[in-house]
C-alpha positions in Angstrom: 42.3 -8.2 -100.3 38.9 -6.9 -100.7 38.5 -4.2 -97.8 35.3 -5.0 -95.5 33.9 -2.8 -93.2 34.6 -3.2 -89.0 31.4 -4.3 -87.4 32.2 -2.1 -84.6 32.7 1.4 -86.2 32.2 1.1 -89.7 35.4 1.9 -90.8 36.8 0.1 -94.1 39.8 -2.6 -93.1 41.6 -5.5 -95.0 42.7 -6.7 -91.5 39.1 -8.4 -90.5 40.0 -11.9 -90.5 43.3 -10.8 -88.6 40.9 -9.0 -85.5 37.7 -11.0 -86.2 35.8 -12.1 -83.0 32.4 -14.1 -82.8 29.0 -12.4 -81.9 25.4 -14.3 -81.8 27.3 -16.7 -83.4 29.2 -14.8 -86.5 32.2 -13.9 -87.3 32.6 -10.2 -87.5 35.2 -8.4 -88.9 37.2 -6.0 -86.9 39.6 -3.6 -87.9 41.9 -3.2 -85.1 42.7 -4.9 -81.8 40.9 -1.7 -80.2 37.8 -2.5 -81.6 37.9 -6.5 -81.4 38.4 -5.8 -77.4 35.4 -3.7 -76.6 33.3 -6.1 -78.9 34.1 -8.7 -76.8 33.5 -6.8 -73.7 30.3 -5.6 -75.1 28.9 -9.4 -75.6 30.9 -10.7 -72.4 29.2 -8.1 -70.1 26.0 -9.0 -71.4 25.3 -6.4 -73.4 25.4 -7.2 -77.0 21.7 -5.8 -77.2 23.9 -2.5 -78.3 24.5 -3.5 -81.7 21.0 -4.5 -82.2 19.4 -1.4 -80.8 22.0 1.4 -82.4 20.5 3.4 -85.2 24.3 4.6 -86.6 27.9 3.6 -86.5 30.0 5.4 -83.6 30.3 8.9 -84.5 34.2 9.2 -85.3 35.0 13.1 -85.9 38.2 13.8 -87.0 38.0 16.7 -85.0 37.8 14.9 -81.7 38.8 11.1 -82.6 42.2 9.7 -84.3 40.1 7.2 -86.0 42.9 4.4 -86.0 43.7 4.9 -82.3 40.9 6.2 -80.7 37.6 4.7 -79.0 34.1 6.2 -79.9 32.3 8.6 -77.4 28.9 6.0 -77.8 31.9 3.1 -77.7 33.2 5.1 -74.0 29.6 5.4 -72.7 29.6 1.4 -72.2 31.8 1.8 -69.8 28.6 3.5 -67.8 26.4 0.8 -67.1 26.1 -1.1 -64.1 26.7 -4.3 -65.7 30.3 -3.4 -66.9 31.2 -1.1 -63.3 30.1 -4.5 -61.0 33.5 -5.7 -61.9 35.9 -2.8 -61.4 34.0 0.3 -59.8 33.6 0.7 -55.9 30.9 2.8 -55.2 31.3 4.6 -51.2 27.8 6.8 -51.9 28.3 9.3 -54.3 31.9 8.5 -54.8 33.2 6.0 -56.8 36.6 4.6 -57.5 38.1 2.7 -60.6 41.3 1.6 -61.4 42.1 2.1 -65.3 44.8 0.7 -67.7 46.5 3.7 -69.4 48.3 2.9 -72.9 50.8 5.7 -74.1 52.8 6.5 -71.2 56.2 7.3 -72.0 58.0 9.2 -69.2 56.9 11.0 -66.1 55.5 14.3 -67.5 52.9 12.1 -69.3 51.2 11.1 -66.0 51.8 14.5 -64.5 49.7 15.5 -67.7 47.4 13.1 -67.0 46.3 13.5 -63.7 46.7 17.7 -63.6 43.8 17.2 -67.1 41.7 15.0 -65.1 41.6 17.3 -61.6 41.0 20.0 -63.1 37.3 18.4 -64.5 34.6 19.0 -62.1 33.5 16.1 -60.0 36.8 14.1 -59.7 38.2 13.6 -56.3 41.6 12.2 -57.2 43.5 11.1 -60.3 47.1 9.4 -59.4 48.7 7.6 -61.7 51.4 4.8 -61.0 54.2 5.0 -63.5 55.8 1.8 -63.3 52.4 0.0 -63.4 50.8 2.4 -65.8 47.2 2.1 -63.3 45.5 5.2 -62.9 43.5 5.2 -59.6 40.4 7.6 -60.2 38.0 8.8 -57.4 34.9 11.0 -59.0 31.7 12.3 -58.2 29.2 10.1 -60.3 26.5 12.8 -60.2 28.4 15.2 -61.5 30.8 13.8 -64.0 30.2 10.2 -65.3 33.1 8.0 -65.8 32.7 7.8 -69.7 33.8 11.3 -69.9 36.6 11.0 -68.1 38.0 8.4 -70.4 36.9 10.9 -73.4 39.5 13.4 -71.6 42.1 11.0 -71.7 41.7 9.8 -75.0 41.7 13.4 -75.9 45.3 13.9 -74.5 46.3 11.0 -76.6 46.4 8.1 -74.4 44.2 4.8 -74.2 42.4 3.8 -71.5 40.6 0.7 -70.2 39.4 -1.4 -66.8 42.3 -2.5 -65.6 43.0 -6.3 -65.9 45.3 -8.2 -65.4 44.9 -10.7 -68.1 44.7 -7.5 -70.3 47.8 -6.2 -68.9 49.9 -9.6 -69.3 48.4 -9.1 -72.8 49.3 -5.7 -73.4 52.8 -6.4 -71.6 53.4 -9.0 -74.2 52.5 -7.0 -76.8 54.5 -3.6 -75.5 57.6 -6.2 -75.0 57.3 -7.9 -78.9 57.1 -4.1 -80.4 60.1 -2.8 -78.7 61.9 -5.9 -79.4 61.1 -5.5 -83.1 62.3 -1.7 -82.5 65.2 -2.4 -81.2 66.2 -5.1 -83.5 65.4 -3.2 -86.2 67.5 -0.1 -84.6 70.7 -2.3 -84.0 70.8 -3.6 -87.2 70.6 -0.4 -88.5 73.4 1.3 -86.5 75.8 -2.1 -87.2 75.6 -1.4 -91.2 75.7 2.5 -91.2 78.4 3.0 -89.1 80.2 -0.1 -91.1 79.6 1.7 -93.9 80.9 5.0 -92.4 84.5 3.9 -91.2 85.4 4.1 -95.1 84.3 7.6 -95.5 86.0 8.6 -92.2 89.1 7.2 -93.2 88.8 8.9 -97.0 87.9 7.3 -100.4 87.0 8.9 -104.0 84.3 10.7 -104.2 82.4 8.8 -106.3 82.5 6.2 -103.9 82.4 8.3 -101.0 78.4 9.6 -102.4 77.4 6.0 -102.4 78.3 5.6 -98.8 76.3 8.3 -98.1 73.8 7.5 -100.0 73.4 4.0 -98.8 74.2 4.8 -95.3 71.0 7.5 -95.4 68.7 4.5 -96.7 69.6 2.2 -94.1 68.9 5.0 -91.7 65.4 5.5 -93.2 64.0 2.5 -91.4 65.4 3.2 -87.9 63.9 6.9 -87.9 60.5 5.9 -89.3 60.0 2.3 -87.3 62.4 2.4 -84.6 62.4 6.4 -83.7 58.8 6.7 -84.3 57.3 6.3 -80.8 60.1 9.5 -79.7 58.2 11.4 -82.8 54.4 10.1 -82.0 54.7 11.0 -78.1 56.5 14.7 -79.1 53.9 15.4 -81.6 51.4 14.9 -78.5 53.1 16.8 -76.0 53.2 19.4 -78.2 49.3 19.0 -79.4 48.6 19.8 -75.0 51.7 22.0 -74.6 53.5 20.4 -72.2 57.2 20.0 -72.5 58.4 16.0 -72.1 62.0 14.7 -72.6 60.5 12.5 -75.9 60.6 17.0 -77.5 64.6 17.2 -77.3 65.0 13.1 -78.2 62.2 13.8 -81.6 64.2 17.0 -82.4 68.0 15.8 -81.4 67.2 12.6 -84.3 65.1 14.8 -86.8 67.6 18.1 -86.8 70.7 15.0 -87.2 68.8 13.1 -89.7 67.9 15.5 -92.1 70.8 18.0 -91.8 72.5 14.7 -92.8 70.3 14.2 -95.7 70.9 17.8 -96.8 74.8 17.2 -96.5 74.4 13.8 -98.5 72.7 16.1 -101.8 74.9 18.9 -101.0 78.3 17.3 -100.2 78.4 18.8 -97.0 81.0 18.2 -94.7 79.4 16.1 -91.8 77.1 13.5 -91.8 75.8 11.9 -88.6 73.1 9.0 -89.9 76.1 6.5 -87.6 74.8 9.2 -84.7 71.4 8.8 -85.5 71.3 5.2 -85.4 73.4 4.8 -82.3 71.7 7.6 -80.6 67.9 5.9 -81.2 69.3 2.0 -80.5 70.9 3.3 -77.4 67.9 5.7 -76.1 65.8 2.0 -77.1 67.8 -0.4 -75.3 67.9 1.9 -72.1 64.0 2.1 -72.2 63.7 -1.5 -73.0 65.4 -2.6 -69.6 63.4 0.0 -67.9 60.3 -1.5 -69.3 61.5 -4.8 -68.8 62.3 -3.7 -64.8 58.5 -2.0 -64.7 56.8 -5.0 -66.0 59.1 -7.5 -63.5 57.4 -5.2 -60.5 53.9 -4.8 -61.9 53.7 -8.9 -62.1 54.3 -8.7 -58.4 50.9 -7.3 -57.6 49.0 -8.7 -60.8 49.9 -12.2 -59.6 47.2 -11.5 -56.8 44.4 -10.9 -59.4 46.1 -13.6 -62.0 45.4 -16.1 -58.8 41.4 -16.2 -59.2 40.3 -19.1 -61.0 38.4 -18.6 -64.6 35.4 -21.2 -63.6 33.1 -22.2 -60.2 30.9 -24.9 -59.0 28.1 -23.4 -57.8 25.4 -25.4 -55.9 21.7 -24.4 -56.9 18.9 -26.3 -55.9 21.4 -29.6 -55.1 23.1 -29.6 -58.2 26.8 -28.7 -59.3 27.1 -26.3 -62.6 29.9 -25.1 -63.8 29.8 -21.3 -64.1 32.7 -18.8 -65.3 34.3 -16.9 -62.2 32.3 -13.7 -63.5 28.9 -15.0 -63.1 29.3 -15.7 -59.1 27.0 -13.2 -57.1 26.4 -12.5 -53.4 25.3 -15.3 -51.3 25.9 -18.1 -54.0 26.8 -21.3 -52.7 30.2 -22.7 -54.2 31.6 -25.9 -53.6 35.3 -25.7 -52.9 37.1 -29.2 -53.9 40.9 -30.0 -53.0 43.7 -28.3 -54.9 41.7 -25.3 -56.2 41.5 -21.8 -55.7 38.5 -20.1 -54.5 36.9 -18.3 -57.0 35.3 -15.4 -54.6 35.4 -14.2 -50.5 33.1 -15.9 -48.1 32.0 -18.0 -45.2 33.0 -21.9 -44.8 29.2 -23.5 -44.5 30.3 -27.2 -44.4 33.7 -28.9 -44.0 36.8 -29.1 -42.8 40.3 -28.4 -44.6 43.2 -26.3 -44.8 43.9 -23.2 -46.9 46.9 -21.9 -47.9 47.1 -18.1 -48.2 50.5 -17.3 -48.3 50.3 -15.3 -51.5 48.2 -12.9 -49.9 49.8 -13.1 -46.4 53.3 -13.7 -46.6 52.5 -17.3 -44.1 53.8 -20.2 -45.9 52.0 -22.7 -43.1 48.2 -23.3 -44.4 45.5 -22.2 -42.4 43.2 -24.3 -40.6 39.1 -23.7 -42.0 36.2 -25.0 -40.5 32.2 -23.6 -40.7 31.8 -20.3 -39.8 35.8 -18.9 -40.6 36.1 -16.8 -44.0 38.0 -17.3 -46.8 39.5 -15.1 -49.4 39.0 -15.2 -53.2 42.5 -16.5 -54.5 43.5 -18.9 -51.7 44.0 -22.6 -52.4 41.5 -24.8 -50.2 44.5 -27.6 -49.3 43.3 -31.0 -47.8 39.6 -31.2 -48.0 36.6 -30.4 -49.8 33.6 -27.7 -48.4 30.8 -25.8 -49.2 31.0 -21.3 -49.0 28.7 -18.9 -49.4 29.7 -15.8 -51.3 30.0 -12.7 -49.2 31.8 -10.2 -52.3 33.4 -10.5 -55.8 34.5 -8.1 -58.2 35.8 -4.5 -57.0 34.4 -5.3 -53.3 36.5 -8.3 -53.0 39.6 -8.8 -50.5 42.1 -9.4 -53.4 40.3 -5.9 -55.2 41.3 -4.1 -52.0 44.9 -5.4 -51.4 45.9 -3.9 -55.4 43.3 -0.8 -54.9 45.9 -0.1 -51.7 48.9 -1.1 -53.7 48.4 1.2 -56.1 47.2 4.2 -53.7 50.7 3.7 -51.7 52.9 3.1 -55.4 50.9 6.8 -56.5 51.4 8.7 -53.4 55.0 10.6 -53.4 57.0 11.7 -50.3 58.3 14.6 -50.8 61.7 14.3 -52.2 59.6 12.7 -55.0 57.4 15.9 -55.4 60.7 17.9 -55.8 62.0 15.4 -57.9 59.3 15.7 -60.1 58.6 19.1 -60.2 62.7 19.6 -61.8 62.1 17.0 -64.2 59.0 19.6 -65.6 61.4 22.3 -66.3 64.3 20.0 -66.8 63.2 20.1 -70.8 62.6 23.6 -70.9 66.4 23.9 -69.7 67.7 21.4 -71.7 66.1 23.2 -75.5 67.1 27.0 -73.9 71.1 25.9 -73.4 71.4 23.4 -76.4 70.1 26.9 -78.3 72.6 28.9 -76.3 75.6 26.7 -77.0 74.9 26.6 -81.1 74.9 30.0 -80.7 77.9 30.7 -79.5 79.7 28.3 -81.5 78.1 29.7 -84.8 81.2 32.0 -85.4 83.2 28.9 -86.0 81.1 27.1 -88.5 77.3 26.2 -88.7 78.3 22.5 -89.2 80.7 22.6 -85.7 77.7 24.5 -84.0 75.3 22.1 -85.0 77.2 19.0 -83.7 77.9 20.4 -80.3 74.7 21.6 -79.6 73.3 18.0 -81.3 75.6 16.4 -78.5 74.3 18.5 -75.6 70.7 17.7 -76.1 70.9 14.4 -76.7 73.3 14.0 -73.5 71.5 15.7 -71.1 68.4 14.1 -71.8 65.9 13.9 -68.1 65.4 10.0 -68.5 67.3 9.2 -65.3 65.9 11.9 -63.3 61.9 10.9 -64.4 62.5 7.7 -63.4 64.5 7.7 -60.1 61.8 7.7 -57.8 58.9 5.4 -59.1 61.2 2.8 -59.5 62.6 2.8 -56.1 58.9 3.3 -54.5 57.4 0.1 -56.5 60.2 -2.1 -55.9 60.3 -1.5 -52.3 56.2 -1.1 -51.9 56.1 -4.5 -53.5 58.8 -6.6 -51.6 57.6 -5.8 -48.5 54.2 -7.1 -49.7 55.7 -10.3 -50.3 56.6 -10.4 -46.6 53.4 -9.5 -45.2 53.6 -5.9 -44.7 51.0 -4.4 -47.1 51.5 -0.3 -47.7 48.5 1.7 -48.4 49.9 5.0 -47.9 52.3 6.9 -50.1 54.3 8.3 -47.4 54.8 5.5 -45.2 58.5 4.7 -46.5 59.5 8.1 -45.7 57.9 8.6 -42.3 59.3 5.2 -41.1 62.9 6.7 -41.4 61.9 9.2 -39.0 59.8 7.0 -36.0 61.5 7.8 -32.6 58.8 5.7 -30.7 56.3 2.5 -31.1 53.1 2.4 -29.7 51.2 -0.9 -29.3 48.1 -1.9 -28.1 47.9 -5.2 -25.7 45.1 -8.2 -27.0 45.1 -8.7 -30.8 48.5 -7.2 -31.2 51.1 -8.0 -28.6 48.8 -11.4 -28.0 46.9 -13.0 -30.8 43.4 -11.8 -29.0 42.2 -15.8 -28.9 42.1 -18.0 -25.8 44.4 -20.7 -26.1 44.9 -23.6 -24.2 48.0 -23.3 -21.5 48.0 -25.8 -19.2 46.5 -28.6 -18.4 46.2 -30.7 -14.8 44.3 -34.0 -13.7 43.2 -34.1 -10.2 41.7 -38.2 -10.9 42.9 -41.0 -12.5 41.9 -40.3 -15.9 44.7 -39.4 -18.2 45.5 -35.9 -19.3 44.7 -37.0 -23.1 41.4 -38.6 -22.6 40.6 -35.2 -20.8 41.6 -33.0 -23.3 39.3 -35.0 -26.0 36.5 -35.3 -23.6 36.4 -31.1 -23.6 37.1 -31.4 -27.2 34.2 -33.7 -27.8 31.9 -30.7 -25.8 33.0 -27.5 -27.2 32.6 -29.6 -30.8 30.0 -27.4 -31.8 30.2 -24.5 -29.4 30.0 -21.3 -31.2 31.3 -20.0 -27.4 35.4 -18.5 -28.1 36.5 -21.2 -25.6 35.7 -23.2 -28.1 38.5 -22.1 -30.5 41.2 -23.4 -27.8 40.4 -26.9 -28.3 39.5 -27.3 -32.3 42.8 -28.8 -32.4 42.3 -31.4 -30.3 40.5 -34.9 -31.8 37.5 -35.0 -30.0 35.4 -38.1 -28.7 31.5 -38.3 -29.0 29.2 -37.4 -26.6 25.7 -37.7 -26.8 23.0 -35.2 -25.7 25.6 -31.9 -25.5 23.7 -28.8 -23.8 25.2 -25.3 -23.6 24.6 -23.8 -20.1 25.1 -19.7 -20.7 27.9 -18.1 -18.6 28.3 -22.0 -16.5 29.2 -24.3 -19.3 28.8 -27.1 -21.2 27.7 -30.6 -20.3 27.3 -34.2 -22.2 26.9 -37.8 -21.7 29.0 -40.6 -22.6 28.8 -44.1 -22.2 26.4 -43.6 -19.1 28.6 -40.6 -17.4 27.6 -37.4 -17.3 30.8 -34.8 -18.2 30.5 -31.1 -17.3 33.5 -28.6 -18.5 33.0 -24.8 -16.7 33.3 -22.9 -13.5 33.8 -24.7 -10.6 30.3 -24.4 -9.2 28.6 -25.3 -12.2 31.1 -28.6 -12.8 31.1 -29.8 -9.1 28.4 -28.3 -7.4 30.9 -25.9 -5.3 33.2 -23.4 -5.7 36.8 -24.6 -5.9 40.2 -23.2 -6.1 42.4 -23.5 -8.9 45.8 -25.2 -8.5 47.8 -22.0 -9.0 47.7 -18.6 -8.7 49.1 -18.4 -13.3 47.5 -15.7 -15.2 44.3 -16.9 -17.3 41.6 -18.3 -16.8 41.1 -21.5 -15.2 38.0 -24.1 -15.6 37.0 -27.1 -14.3 36.5 -30.9 -15.8 34.4 -33.3 -14.1 32.5 -36.8 -14.7 29.3 -37.3 -12.6 29.7 -34.1 -10.8 33.7 -35.4 -9.4 36.9 -33.1 -10.6 38.9 -34.7 -13.2 41.2 -32.2 -14.4 41.7 -28.1 -14.5 42.3 -26.2 -17.6 44.1 -22.9 -17.4 43.3 -21.0 -21.1 45.1 -17.2 -21.7 45.7 -14.9 -24.4 49.1 -16.1 -25.4 51.4 -13.4 -26.7 52.8 -13.8 -30.2 55.8 -15.4 -30.6 57.4 -12.2 -32.9 56.5 -10.1 -30.1 59.8 -10.4 -28.0 61.7 -10.2 -31.1 60.5 -7.4 -32.2 60.4 -5.3 -28.7 64.1 -6.2 -28.7 64.9 -5.0 -32.2 63.4 -1.5 -32.3 65.5 -1.3 -28.8 68.4 -2.2 -29.8 67.6 0.5 -32.9 67.5 3.5 -30.4 63.5 3.2 -30.4 61.5 3.9 -28.0 58.6 1.1 -26.9 55.3 1.7 -25.0 52.5 -0.1 -24.0 48.9 1.2 -24.4 46.2 -1.0 -23.1 42.2 -0.7 -22.1 42.5 -3.6 -19.8 42.4 -2.3 -16.2 44.1 -6.0 -15.2 47.4 -6.8 -13.8 48.0 -8.6 -17.5 49.6 -5.9 -19.1 51.8 -5.3 -16.7 53.1 -9.0 -16.4 53.2 -8.6 -20.5 55.4 -5.6 -20.2 57.5 -7.3 -17.8 57.8 -10.4 -20.0 58.7 -8.3 -23.1 61.4 -5.6 -22.1 58.7 -2.6 -22.4 59.4 0.2 -19.4 56.5 2.7 -20.3 53.0 0.6 -19.8 50.0 2.4 -19.1 46.6 0.2 -18.4 42.6 0.7 -18.5 43.4 3.2 -21.0 40.2 4.5 -22.8 40.7 5.5 -26.7 41.0 9.2 -25.8 43.4 8.3 -23.2 45.6 6.7 -25.8 45.4 9.6 -28.0 46.3 11.9 -25.5 49.3 10.0 -24.8 50.7 9.9 -28.5 49.7 13.9 -28.4 51.8 14.5 -25.6 54.7 12.2 -27.9 54.3 14.6 -30.8 54.2 17.6 -28.8 57.7 16.6 -27.0 59.4 16.3 -30.8 59.0 12.4 -31.3 57.9 10.4 -34.3 55.4 7.9 -32.8 54.1 4.7 -35.0 51.1 3.4 -33.5 50.7 -0.6 -33.8 46.6 -1.8 -32.8 43.9 -4.2 -34.1 40.1 -2.9 -32.7 37.2 -0.3 -33.4 38.6 1.5 -30.1 41.9 2.0 -31.5 41.2 3.9 -34.5 40.9 7.4 -32.9 44.9 7.0 -32.5 45.6 5.2 -35.8 44.6 8.1 -37.1 46.2 10.3 -34.7 49.4 8.6 -34.9 52.7 9.9 -37.6 52.2 6.3 -38.7 49.6 3.9 -38.0 50.1 0.0 -38.2 46.7 -2.4 -38.3 47.5 -6.3 -37.5 46.1 -9.0 -39.6 43.0 -9.8 -37.5 42.3 -6.0 -36.8 38.8 -4.5 -37.5 37.7 -3.3 -41.0 37.7 0.2 -39.6 41.3 -0.1 -38.1 42.5 -1.5 -41.4 40.7 1.4 -43.1 42.0 4.1 -41.0 45.4 2.6 -41.3 48.6 3.4 -43.2 49.7 0.1 -43.8 48.7 -3.4 -42.8 50.2 -6.7 -41.4 48.8 -9.5 -43.6 50.3 -12.1 -41.2 51.6 -12.7 -37.7 54.5 -11.8 -37.8 55.1 -8.6 -36.2 58.7 -8.7 -36.6 58.5 -7.8 -40.3 58.4 -4.0 -38.8 61.6 -4.4 -38.5 62.0 -5.4 -41.6 60.0 -2.3 -42.8 62.5 -0.1 -41.1 65.4 -1.4 -42.7 63.7 -1.1 -46.4 62.8 2.4 -45.7 66.3 3.5 -44.4 67.8 1.6 -48.0 64.7 3.1 -50.2 65.7 6.4 -48.8 69.1 6.0 -49.7 68.5 4.7 -52.9 66.3 7.6 -54.2 68.7 9.6 -53.0 71.5 8.2 -54.7 69.3 8.3 -58.0 68.4 11.8 -57.7 72.0 12.6 -56.6 73.1 10.7 -59.5 70.6 11.9 -62.3 71.8 15.6 -61.5 75.1 14.9 -61.2 75.6 12.9 -64.3 73.9 16.0 -65.9 76.0 18.6 -64.7 78.9 17.5 -65.2 78.3 16.1 -68.8 76.6 19.0 -70.2 79.9 21.5 -69.8 82.0 18.7 -71.1 79.5 18.1 -74.0 79.4 22.5 -74.7 82.6 22.5 -74.9 82.5 20.0 -78.0 84.3 17.3 -76.4 81.6 14.9 -76.9 80.5 13.4 -80.1 76.5 12.8 -80.4 76.9 8.8 -80.2 79.2 9.2 -77.2 76.3 11.2 -75.9 73.4 8.8 -76.6 75.7 6.2 -74.9 76.2 8.3 -71.7 72.4 9.0 -71.4 71.3 5.5 -71.8 73.5 4.3 -69.1 72.5 6.7 -67.0 69.1 5.8 -67.2 69.7 1.8 -66.7 72.3 2.7 -63.8 69.3 4.3 -62.1 66.9 1.4 -62.9 69.2 -1.4 -61.8 70.0 0.1 -58.6 66.4 0.8 -57.9 65.5 -3.3 -58.7 67.9 -3.8 -55.4 64.8 -3.2 -53.4 62.9 -5.8 -55.1 64.8 -8.5 -53.2 62.8 -10.5 -50.7 64.7 -11.0 -47.2 63.6 -12.4 -44.0 65.3 -11.5 -40.9 
């Protein structure tokens, strides 16, 4: 096949037809999927003129970049353009934040290396890598350092970096799975064949046949070492170049030493060959990593499924006409048509129409939420019933889905104290393994070089710190993903650890324990008209009113009234069948003040017909149904409960009495609330603050742990450690249980990983463990840690 030049980088290739892509109506050859992806990204971003204006092909210096695996510096600069960054970069003044997907990571030490290298660069404020999803959250000063130079730093370490895309990561996961299965299959077939050949050698046979069997085993082991074990060698070479030891170093060393020693014995009629051990070690190590990869993919999908909720196309209304556009073309202030059964493509506000929207994927609330003009809608949710139109308010990285993803990543990347200890131990563990293996070999050397090599190889294999590296990140990711599905979005990493130490929960009242909006509590007629008719008249009057009172009647089908007029501070009036109906304060409704029928808390309003009283209506801020079960559950756990409210009325005391809260403080300013929390903290208590308003921001920031409810202000959500995405406060009880279980499982994992190594090391050093048994033990240890952590991913209600 004739070689072609890659259209993007100019390298010669015979893969042009395989990776070709269409540019300006012509099929252009590409040398690899990396060049194909970059070219498609350039074209999709409206930057295809890059190819017209470039004077030279991208410069690929062998000293700086590997032509087969790394992207050129010129190509990376594409990511500095505003058109490209609009989809994945959030700007906050001079500081920018982006989520990148990193390819080539093999263990926890890879994450450590990437994070520390980036943090050394000027302008980098934050660099956190999630080992479970391979997503890197990067925050930097764009005036000091462009994004392309940060991505180049990652490339120089031997990894690949690209903007995070749920679709692209799904494709990457599929590629990774297929390649892992191929490597596992080659290693498994090779292991079975070599073991069959090795049995007669161990039993004993004539020398000429034994030599034939040895050469046959060597040839069958070559594909296992060169193909199946290739990821270990690549990672080890990369790590040695960057002067950083990871678990791939001892793994590669063990495979290489065993294989080369066996080749030497084959040609020199040595006593021992280890081809079967090499194949078995490679197979079981790949098997352990395969199961770890499957678990990581499963947990990663929990978050990525959010991003795949967005549709690929949208209906935009322009000049009165509908046009089909790509979701990526949506701009703020665009007017979109939302049809029943279709996903909402962006964040926005309803302009016309009424419908129900399914928000279960974001909030965990299984019932659709009613939407009408003026209500907010979130991209990725589903319009259920009727057509609506909306005005777009946010797209791309500024949309709520992207914000949720960033908060989830931040939570999974921030590490609790126990995780930092494990990482620190693991970073020194590899060096200790190499030193101990060398010492064991030296100890056994007087009894024969082959025996010493055999024992040192077992020590090298059995003590690889795979399980220790996986102990914490898998547990944290599984717990965080499970709680998000239950309706609690954790945005900071210390939440699960701090939650196990909470001794007091402090609540705000309005909007927290209550719904924060007026609801219809009672209707009492005082004339001949029925209650249903009175409520329908009120709903008709309030149908188009922007007043908060109108929301209390939006679920009632109103009657049609004419000449509706709003009287600020008094009420509303309208005409129906030659009669004037009024609804509001009694002075407005009847021309004189009247006494309500009872002293029940709330706001009493009067409906009149031709100035004659017809019905009293009581509105009040109703208590959340989950408030009482939550308070009871907290008290059952021995956790103190307090209510701090800025409302000076007696309603706070009555609410506390209704819920069983003994410690109540009313008329509290934001400073008063913070002072109270500080006083409890000085007494040694760990405080969880639950609030919703701007006035709660100081105390949310000052508490040991803070939670903002779903209706909270944006500022309150920003300062909170976790966010309730639905109205179920009892999710807090589930979070407390899950936090205890997470801490327990992390301790179990770390205890098992360290205990296994402490027990296995002396046994292997004593020469009692063959290399094949060491490979099985090490792989099973890693598999046990991952399986134990996955128990946290089970979703539970109640």
